[in-house]
C-alpha positions as CSV (number, residue, x, y, z in Angstrom):
1,M,-11.8,-6.9,16.9
2,D,-9.4,-4.8,19.1
3,I,-7.9,-8.1,20.6
4,A,-7.5,-9.5,17.0
5,F,-5.9,-6.2,15.8
6,D,-3.3,-6.6,18.7
7,K,-2.5,-10.0,17.7
8,L,-1.6,-9.2,14.1
9,P,2.1,-8.7,13.5
10,E,3.1,-5.2,12.6
11,T,6.3,-5.9,10.7
12,V,7.0,-3.7,7.7
13,D,10.0,-4.2,5.4
14,E,12.1,-1.3,6.2
15,S,13.7,-1.3,2.7
16,H,10.2,-0.8,1.2
17,R,9.4,2.0,3.6
18,D,12.7,3.7,2.7
19,V,12.0,3.5,-1.0
20,L,8.5,4.8,-0.6
21,E,9.7,7.8,1.6
22,Y,12.5,8.5,-0.9
23,I,9.9,8.7,-3.8
24,F,7.0,10.5,-2.0
25,G,8.5,12.2,1.0
26,R,9.1,11.1,4.6
27,H,6.0,12.8,6.0
28,T,3.5,11.3,3.4
29,V,3.9,7.6,4.0
30,L,2.0,6.1,6.9
31,T,2.6,2.5,8.1
32,N,0.5,-0.2,9.7
33,L,-2.8,1.2,9.4
34,R,-5.9,-0.8,10.1
35,T,-9.4,-0.8,8.6
36,S,-12.6,-1.4,10.5
37,Y,-12.9,-4.7,8.8
38,G,-9.6,-6.0,10.2
39,H,-7.2,-5.4,7.3
40,R,-3.7,-4.4,8.0
41,L,-2.4,-1.9,5.5
42,D,1.4,-1.9,5.2
43,F,1.7,1.5,3.6
44,V,-0.7,4.2,2.9
45,I,-0.1,7.5,0.9
46,N,-2.6,10.3,0.5
47,F,-2.6,12.2,-2.8
48,D,-4.5,15.4,-3.8
49,A,-6.5,15.9,-6.9
50,S,-3.3,16.7,-8.9
51,G,-1.6,13.5,-7.9
52,Q,0.9,15.1,-5.5
53,P,1.4,13.4,-2.1
54,V,-0.1,15.0,0.9
55,E,1.8,15.3,4.3
56,L,-0.1,13.6,7.0
57,S,0.2,13.1,11.0
58,K,2.0,10.0,11.7
59,N,-0.3,9.4,14.7
60,I,-3.0,8.1,12.5
61,R,-3.6,4.4,13.2
62,N,-7.0,3.6,11.4
63,F,-7.7,4.0,7.8
64,E,-11.0,5.5,8.6
65,D,-9.3,8.5,10.5
66,L,-7.7,9.6,7.3
67,P,-9.0,13.0,6.0
68,T,-11.9,12.4,3.7
69,H,-12.2,15.3,1.3
70,R,-13.1,15.1,-2.2
71,E,-9.8,16.2,-3.0
72,I,-7.8,13.6,-1.1
73,H,-7.3,10.1,-2.5
74,P,-5.7,7.6,-0.1
75,V,-3.7,4.6,-1.8
76,A,-2.6,1.6,0.2
77,V,0.6,-0.1,-1.1
78,M,1.3,-3.8,-0.7
79,F,4.7,-5.2,-1.9
80,Q,3.5,-8.6,-3.4
81,S,6.3,-11.2,-2.6
82,K,6.5,-14.7,-3.6
83,N,4.5,-15.8,-0.6
84,H,1.5,-13.9,-1.8
85,C,1.5,-15.8,-5.3
86,P,1.4,-19.3,-6.5
87,I,4.9,-20.9,-7.5
88,N,4.1,-21.2,-11.2
89,F,2.4,-17.7,-11.4
90,P,4.6,-15.1,-9.8
91,Y,2.2,-12.3,-11.0
92,K,-1.1,-13.7,-9.8
93,L,-2.2,-13.4,-6.3
94,K,-3.1,-16.5,-4.2
95,G,-6.9,-16.8,-3.2
96,S,-6.5,-15.5,0.2
97,H,-4.6,-12.5,-0.9
98,D,-6.9,-11.9,-3.8
99,L,-9.9,-12.0,-1.5
100,R,-8.1,-9.5,0.6
101,R,-7.7,-7.2,-2.3
102,R,-11.3,-7.5,-3.4
103,T,-12.7,-6.9,0.0
104,L,-10.6,-3.7,0.4
105,E,-11.9,-2.7,-3.0
106,Q,-15.6,-3.1,-1.8
107,A,-14.6,-1.1,1.3
108,G,-13.3,1.8,-0.9
109,V,-9.8,1.2,-0.4
110,K,-7.5,1.5,-3.5
111,E,-4.6,-0.9,-3.1
112,A,-1.5,-0.9,-5.4
113,A,0.2,-4.2,-5.6
114,I,3.9,-3.9,-6.3
115,S,5.4,-7.2,-7.5
116,T,8.7,-7.9,-5.7
117,V,9.5,-10.3,-8.5
118,A,9.4,-7.6,-11.1
119,L,11.4,-5.3,-8.9
120,T,14.2,-7.9,-8.7
121,L,14.3,-8.0,-12.5
122,L,14.8,-4.2,-12.9
123,N,18.0,-2.3,-12.6
124,D,18.4,-0.1,-9.3
125,N,18.0,3.1,-11.4
126,E,14.5,1.8,-12.7
127,K,13.0,0.6,-9.5
128,C,11.7,4.0,-8.3
129,A,10.2,4.9,-11.5
130,F,8.5,1.5,-11.6
131,I,6.9,1.9,-8.2
132,E,5.8,5.4,-8.9
133,R,4.3,4.5,-12.2
134,E,2.2,1.7,-10.6
135,I,0.9,3.8,-7.9
136,K,0.1,6.7,-10.1
137,Y,-1.7,4.4,-12.5
138,L,-3.9,3.3,-9.8
139,L,-4.8,6.9,-9.0
140,K,-5.9,7.5,-12.6
141,H,-8.3,4.4,-12.6
């Protein structure tokens, strides 16, 4: 597994990182975390029971190393681009990406899928509110 982890690309869209850090704070957004099942999580943000982001050490590389208190709720964030979806259905995930999402769910990882198609349709002043709303909705459910 370690060899496979090393072969997976660790590229993150810097503009997405910048937006998440602007919304939730620079010290709360972790990037390129791995799960023990081999998933690479682009972004992870920990929230407390009241829905506020929690500051974390940037040295954490594995999802399982995150603090596991009853009061801490990690959320993985995936920006769902056109490559993740069939051409005719820009809001429905392709089979491989949907399987990834479902296996993450079974492993106890909540993942918010932010549609980049929807983001391009919004005005610049609406994008941050949209991203925050999608992530906070996942926290409540």
